[in-house]
C-alpha positions in Angstrom: 72.1 21.0 -43.0 74.9 21.6 -40.6 76.4 24.2 -43.0 73.5 26.5 -42.0 74.9 26.6 -38.4 77.7 28.9 -39.7 75.2 31.6 -40.4 73.6 31.7 -37.0 74.6 35.3 -36.3 72.6 38.4 -36.0 69.7 36.7 -34.2 69.2 35.2 -30.8 69.4 31.7 -29.2 66.3 30.4 -27.5 65.7 27.6 -25.0 62.5 25.7 -25.6 61.1 23.4 -22.8 59.8 20.0 -23.7 56.1 20.2 -24.7 56.3 23.8 -25.7 55.2 24.9 -29.2 57.9 26.7 -31.2 55.6 27.3 -34.1 51.8 27.2 -34.1 49.8 26.3 -37.2 48.0 29.4 -38.5 50.3 31.7 -36.6 52.1 34.7 -38.1 55.1 34.4 -40.4 58.4 36.2 -40.5 60.6 34.3 -38.1 63.1 31.7 -39.1 64.4 29.0 -36.7 67.5 26.8 -36.9 67.7 23.7 -34.6 70.9 23.7 -32.5 70.2 20.9 -30.1 67.3 18.7 -29.0 64.4 17.2 -30.8 61.2 18.6 -32.4 58.1 17.1 -33.8 55.9 18.5 -36.6 52.1 18.1 -36.1 49.2 18.4 -38.6 46.2 18.7 -36.3 46.8 16.1 -33.6 49.0 13.8 -35.8 52.8 13.8 -35.7 54.0 13.8 -39.3 57.7 14.2 -38.7 60.4 14.4 -36.1 63.5 16.6 -36.4 66.7 16.1 -34.5 69.5 17.1 -36.9 71.3 20.3 -35.9 71.0 22.8 -38.7 67.5 21.9 -39.6 65.5 25.0 -40.6 61.9 25.7 -39.6 59.5 28.4 -40.7 61.1 28.9 -44.1 58.0 28.2 -46.2 56.0 30.7 -44.2 58.8 33.3 -44.7 59.2 32.7 -48.4 55.5 32.6 -49.2 54.4 35.2 -46.7 51.7 32.9 -45.4 50.8 31.7 -41.9 52.5 28.5 -40.7 50.8 25.4 -42.0 51.9 23.1 -39.2 52.7 23.2 -35.5 56.3 22.5 -34.3 56.6 21.3 -30.7 59.7 20.4 -28.6 59.9 16.7 -27.7 62.7 17.4 -25.3 64.5 20.5 -23.9 65.7 22.1 -27.1 67.9 25.0 -28.2 67.1 26.9 -31.4 68.5 30.0 -33.1 65.9 32.5 -34.1 66.0 35.2 -36.8 63.2 37.6 -36.2 63.5 39.4 -39.5 64.1 36.4 -41.7 63.6 38.2 -45.0 66.3 40.7 -44.1 68.8 38.0 -43.2 68.2 36.1 -46.5 68.8 39.3 -48.5 72.0 40.0 -46.5 73.3 36.4 -46.7 72.6 35.0 -50.3 74.6 31.9 -49.5 72.2 31.1 -46.7 69.3 31.6 -49.1 70.9 29.1 -51.5 71.4 26.6 -48.8 67.7 26.8 -47.8 66.6 26.6 -51.4 68.7 23.5 -51.9 67.2 22.0 -48.8 63.7 22.7 -50.1 64.6 21.2 -53.5 65.7 18.0 -51.8 62.5 17.9 -49.8 60.5 18.4 -53.0 62.4 15.7 -54.8 61.7 13.3 -51.9 58.0 14.1 -52.0 57.9 13.6 -55.7 59.4 10.1 -55.3 57.0 9.3 -52.6 54.1 10.4 -54.8 55.3 8.3 -57.6 55.3 5.2 -55.3 51.8 5.9 -54.1 50.5 6.0 -57.7 52.1 2.8 -58.8 49.8 0.3 -60.5 50.2 -3.4 -60.0 51.5 -3.8 -63.5 54.1 -1.1 -63.0 55.3 -2.6 -59.7 55.5 -6.0 -61.4 57.8 -4.5 -64.0 60.0 -3.1 -61.2 60.2 -6.6 -59.5 60.8 -8.6 -62.7 62.6 -6.1 -64.8 60.3 -6.9 -67.8 57.0 -5.6 -68.9 53.9 -7.7 -69.7 54.9 -10.9 -67.9 52.1 -13.0 -66.7 51.9 -14.1 -63.1 53.0 -17.7 -62.3 50.1 -20.2 -62.4 51.9 -23.3 -61.0 54.9 -23.7 -58.8 56.3 -27.2 -58.5 58.6 -27.9 -55.5 60.6 -31.1 -55.7 62.6 -33.2 -53.2 59.9 -33.3 -50.6 60.4 -29.7 -49.4 57.2 -27.9 -48.5 58.3 -24.3 -48.6 59.0 -21.6 -51.2 62.3 -20.4 -49.8 61.7 -16.8 -51.0 61.1 -18.0 -54.6 58.8 -15.9 -56.8 56.9 -14.4 -53.9 55.4 -11.6 -55.9 54.9 -13.4 -59.2 53.5 -16.5 -57.4 51.1 -14.7 -55.1 48.1 -16.6 -56.6 50.0 -19.6 -58.0 48.9 -23.2 -57.2 51.5 -25.2 -55.3 52.5 -28.8 -56.1 54.9 -30.7 -53.9 56.6 -33.9 -54.9 59.0 -36.3 -53.2 60.8 -36.7 -56.5 64.3 -35.2 -56.7 64.8 -32.6 -59.4 67.3 -34.6 -61.5 64.8 -37.5 -61.7 61.8 -35.3 -62.4 60.3 -36.5 -65.7 57.4 -36.1 -68.1 55.2 -38.3 -65.9 55.9 -36.2 -62.9 55.1 -33.1 -64.9 51.8 -34.7 -66.1 50.8 -35.5 -62.5 51.5 -31.9 -61.5 49.4 -30.5 -64.4 46.6 -32.9 -63.7 46.6 -31.8 -60.0 46.6 -28.2 -61.2 43.7 -28.8 -63.6 41.6 -30.3 -60.9 41.7 -27.2 -58.6 39.3 -24.3 -58.4 41.2 -21.0 -58.7 39.8 -17.9 -57.2 42.7 -15.4 -57.3 41.6 -14.0 -53.9 38.0 -13.8 -54.9 34.9 -16.0 -54.3 34.1 -17.2 -57.8 36.1 -20.3 -58.9 38.1 -20.2 -62.2 38.8 -23.6 -63.6 42.1 -24.1 -65.4 42.2 -24.9 -69.1 42.4 -28.5 -70.2 45.7 -30.2 -69.5 47.7 -30.7 -72.7 48.8 -34.2 -73.7 52.3 -35.2 -72.8 52.3 -38.5 -74.6 54.9 -37.3 -77.0 57.2 -35.7 -74.4 
């Protein structure tokens, strides 16, 4: 955005005191502002939705390009200097490179918004695929922790969210079929709710007599 500072000619520099509105939602369009120094906040109603502190940031461009009133209020958080183009449409016609820079900035903003929208529409299954790298994997039912440790150590935190936990003093190299049978028997005796109130009883434990 700093490249836009090179085009701050033909307008006027303004000093904005902290707490003063630079742009008011619903106000008239036509002016374009470039942040030179200071910090601004963008408000929708009474809620701050963004803060702006990078020199070269442009404000009011949507209103100028669409010919509509401003959709948000921009207020100075601290004493701030901005560059103001009163006839923004004329400066954009006169400086096509500036228009391209603003278009690029808007495209980057749109791309970021599209990515954010994709994240908010994720299903649990889609997120699981992002975590595991594979589609259609079932969640973990039972996690067995050996060697007397009673923690997960960041292991399968997403996949094991509703897993039953079984801890044993047996060291992993000595863990055998009998230990596995004990773990499965313990698992079979538990009532699983998966975060709900109704218990789900695990299926019958398979025989390990031939393991």
